[in-house]
N, C-alpha and C positions, 0 to 999 in steps of 0.2 A: 925294382923301381917301377913306379906307375907308368912312366913313359914307355918302358919296354912292354908293359901289358897291352898297350895300344898295338904295337907292332906284332906281338904274338897272336892277338885275337884276329887281326886282319890277315896275317900269314895263313892261319888255319883256313879261312874262307877261300883264299887264293888256292891253297893246296887241295881243297875239296872241289875245285872247279866252279866256284860260285862267283868269281871275279878274276879279271886278268891282273889287276893291280890298282894301287891308289897312292896318293901323296897326302900326308896329313900335316897339320901345323897347329900348335897351341901357343898363343901369345898373351902375355899379361904385363902391364906396367912397363912397357918398352922392351921386354925381353922375350925371346923365343924359348919357351919351356920344353917344347917337343917338336920335332919335325922328322919325317921319315918317308922314304920311297919304299913301297912294299909291293912285291910282285913284279910284273913285267909291263913295260910300255909296248914291247913287241915280243910276243910269246915265241913265235917261230925263230926269230933271230937271237932270242935270249938277251934282249936289251932290257936292263932293269929300269924300273921307275926310279927317278931321281928328283931331288928337290926342285930342279929347274925344268922338269918335264912340262910341256905345254899341252893344255887341254882345251877343247871347245866347251865353253862353260854354259851353253844353252841359256836358260832363263835367269841365271845369275848375271846376265847382261842387263836385265831390266833395271836394277837399282842404279847402275851406271848411267843409263840413258835418262832415267828420271832425275838424277842429280844434275846432269848436263842441262836438262830443260829448266830446272829450278835456278841454275846459274843465270840463264837468260831472263827468267822471271825477275831476279834480283836487279838486273840491268834495265828493267822496264820494257823489255821487248814484247811482253804480253802480260795480262792479268789472268789469274786462275779462272775467273768468271767470264773471260772473253770467249765468244764463239770461235771455233777453229776455222770458220768460213773466211775470216780475213786472210788466212794463209792457204786455205783449201776450199775455195768456193764450190768445188765439186760436191760438197756435203750440204748444200743449201736446201735441198728438197728431199729429205730422207723420209722413208716409210718404215713402219714397224710391223713385224709379223704378229698376227693375232694368236698364233700358236707356234711355238718353236719348231714343231715337227710338221707344220701345215704347209699348204701350197704357197709358193712364192708370191702369187698375186692376191693372196688374202691378207691384206695389210691395212693399217690406218696411218694417217700422217703423223710424223713425229710432233710431239707437243711443244718442243723447243729445240734449239740448236745444241749440238754437242759442244762442250766447253773443254778447255785445257785440263781443268780439274777432273772432268769425266774421264779423260784419257789416263791421267795419273792414278786414278782410283779404280780403273776398270769398270766404270759405270757408264760407259759410252753407248752401250747396246751392241758393240762389236764383240766378236767371240772367236774361238777356234772351232773349226768344223768338227774335229774329233770329239768334242764334248756333247754333240747333239746327234739326232737322227732326223730323217726326212729329207726333203729336197734341198734344204740349206747346205747340207754336207757336200753334195756334188757341186752346187753353185760356187761355194768357197774354193774348192779344189780346182775347178775349171777356170775360175777367174784369176786366182792369185799365183798359180804356179807352185814351185817348190816351197816347202814350209819354211826353210831358212835361206837357202840359196835359190832365189827365184830368178828365172830367165826374163821376167817381166820388168820393163824399165820403171824406175821409181814413179815418174809422173803417171804412167799408164797403170801402175799398181794402185796408186791413190784413186785414179778415176774408176778403175774396175771395182775397188772396194766400195766406193760410193754408190755404185749401181745395185749393190746387194741390200736387201732389207735388214734392218736392225733386229736383234733378238729380243730387245726390250726398249722401253722408252728411255731416252737419255736421262741419266741421274737416278733411275728407278732402282737398280739392283747391281750387285757385283757379278760380272760375267768375265771370267778370265779369258784373255784372248789377244787379238792383234792391236789392241789400243796402244801398246808401247811401240810396236813397229810403226804405226802411223805417227806417233809422237816423234820418233827418230827422223822420219822423213820430213816432218814439219820443221824440226830443228834445222835440217839441211836447207829448206826453203828460206827460213828466217835468216840464216847466216850466209845464204847464197854460196854454199860450198858443200861437197860431199860429207856425209855424216862422219866417216872415218877421219877426215881431215880436221873437222871441228873437235872431235874427241882428242886427237893428237895435240892440237894447239892448246886446248883449254884444260885438259886433265892429264893425259898420258905424259907429255913432255914436262909440264911443271912438277909432276909428282915422281918422275923417273920410272914410270911404268913401261919399260922398254920392250917387254915381251907380250904386250896386250894389243890386239887389233883384230880386224875382220879377216885378215889373211896372215899366214905365217911365212916370213921371208924364206927363200930357198936355203940360205945358209943356216937356218934353224930347223929345217925339216927333220933332221935326225933326232931332235929333242921332242917331237910330238908323240903323244900316246896314240897308238892305232885305235881304230873303232872296233870295239868288241861287243857282240851281242850273243844271242842264243838261238840255236836251230829249233826245229819243231819238236825234237825230242828233249830239249832243255840242255843240250850240250853247248859249252862255251865255244864260240867261233868268231873269227875275224870277219868283218863285213866288207865286201868288195863290191861297192855299188856304182851305178852309172851316173852320168851328168845330171845335175838337178836334184839328186837325192839328198835328204837331210844329213846323211852320215858321210858324205863325200869329203875326204881330207882337203882336196884342192878345189877352190872356186874356179869355174871355167874362166879362161882368159877374157878380159873385157866386161865381165858381169858388173853392172852398175848398181843393182839393188843390194842393199845391206839390211840385215835384220837388227834393228835396235832392241828387239825383244829377245833375240836368241842367238845372235851371230858371232859374238866375240870369242876369241881364244885368249887364254891367260895362264898364269902360274900362281902357285900359292903365295909367293912373295909379292907379286904385283897386286893380287887381290887383297892381301894383308894391308898393303899401303893404302888402298882405297878404303878398306873397312875401318881403318883407324879414324876416319872422319866421324864415325858414329859413336866413338867413345871420347871424342874431343870437340863435340858441338859444332861440327862443320869445318874443322881445319885439319890439315895433315902436314906435319913438319913445317909449321909456320906459314903454310899456304892456305889461305882461307878460300874454300870453295863456295860456301853458302853463308849468308847472313844468319846470325843467331836465331832471329825470329822465323826465318824461312826453314832453317834446320829443325826447329822445334815443331813447326807445322808438318814437316815431312815425316817425323817419327811419332806423330800423334794420330790415333785412330780417327778416321774420317767417316766410317760407316755407322748407320743407325743400328739399333738393336735388332730390328727386323731384317735389315740387310745382312748383318752378321749371322743371324740364325739361318738364313737361306744360303749363306756361303760356306757353311760348315764342312761341306765335302772337300773344300780346299783350305779354308782357314780353320785350323783345329781350335778346340775349346781353349779359352784363355788368351787367344790372340785377336788382334784387330788388324786393320790395314790403313796405313798412312798414305803418303804420296810416293808410291813405288816400292814400299817395303812392308812386310808384316811386322807387327810390333806386339810385344807381350803386355797384356793388360792385367792379367791375373797369374802371377808366377806359380801359385799352388795348383792351378788347373792346366797350365800350359804344358807341363811335363817337358819332354825332350823331342816332341814330334816335329813341329815346324821350325820353331826357333828355340823355345824354352829359355831358361835363364831368368834373370831378375827383371823387375819392373822396368819397361822401356827397352829391353833387348830387342834387336831387330835382325832380320835376315830375309832371304828368299832363295829357295833351292833351284837346281837346274834339272831338267828331265834326263840328262845323261849321267846322273848320279852325284853331281856336285852339291855341296851343302856348306853353309857358313852361318855364323852368328857373331854379332858384335854386341857386347853387354856392358853398358856404361856403369852398371851397379857394382862391378868388380874390375872394370877397365881391362876386359879380356876380348880376344877374338879367337874363334875356332874355325878352321877351314878343312874340308875334306874334298878332294878332287879325284874323279875317276872317269872312265868311259864305260858306261853300262847302257848300251843302246837298245832299249826295249820298245816294242810296240804296245799300245794300250791293251790289245787282246792278250798279249803274253802276261802282262801284269795281272789281268783279271783271271788268267789261268794258273797263276802262281809260278810262272816260269821266270828264272833269272833274278830272283829276289835276294841274291847274295849281297848286292850293293846296299840294299836297305838294312840288312843285318849288320853289315860293316859300319855303316853310318851310325846306327844305334849303339853299337859297341864303342865306336870312337867317341861319341857324345858322352856316354857314361864314364868311360875311363878318363877322358879329357877333363871332365868336371872335377875329378878327384885330384887333378894336378893344380887346380886353381886355388889361390890363397884367399 
């Protein structure tokens, strides 16, 4: 049976030391066609991956935060074209680097204010330090603290981010980065509540996503997948890192900052619940999250042809980018790399190896979750690429299950 071919293929990668384990799920027309826990959530203790294993989903957080923001848009809390300075006056006097690798004092004034649409489409001029070279890298790291669990307080994080020069003029180009983190903290300001509380009240509780949040309750710790990466020789190893590190399982007690771009933990079934919104025009189990017109705008490409061309290192051929999700514009060119699937299929992967796709053309959702904690340097050196092979094989075999 095809569903067993998924398990067999990923088992081989686990056995070869390319991956600790993974959980997969294939859903179509209201039915789960395949789901399996493969390998280990804790190799040393021989605790197997299970369907309810909890993973830190990294950038798979971004579509959730973007959806939450668009729910506030539907309520008239802001307009896409509104400058964010109404809620973050710290950004009223921004400057733009003349060269992305140049000196931090070599800037020009921003030609206009950053808007909410800029944040949702990663055209704000904000970035991630690791995508660049030059002084901006050190400036980002020193100002913002940990990549996901930052010791910097939310208001201070916003203020520090606003002191850094933009990498490009607002609206000019797609630069993947901290736009969604800032968006999440603006949601918290708009709602006058911590972002995690807003998520719980508006999305997680109404949809029954009981295993999703920025922390994992103590009574669920045994269900978490440990953080696995690779040492310098390319051998699989568990990562035991200190406070503030991206891979740390526990957030330090009292940490206020949460990453709307990268910070959530979840399971395949919780994420499936959310992803069903994208095959049902903004609703999940009779709960409407987005108005039809807002949903349509979310899944429609917002980037110009020139912006798409310059973003191809992230947005593979055949894909565009809407408001927080990649979207398939040409199924014949899209393949299976980023989203793949039919016209209008959407998704956005996570740096820890997670991947998902919702495809309204055949009413399907595919989800692959793992912990494959790689540094960019390791990817460039070809270390620890078993998860990439596993996702590719999952995609290919999963497609054969769909009707």
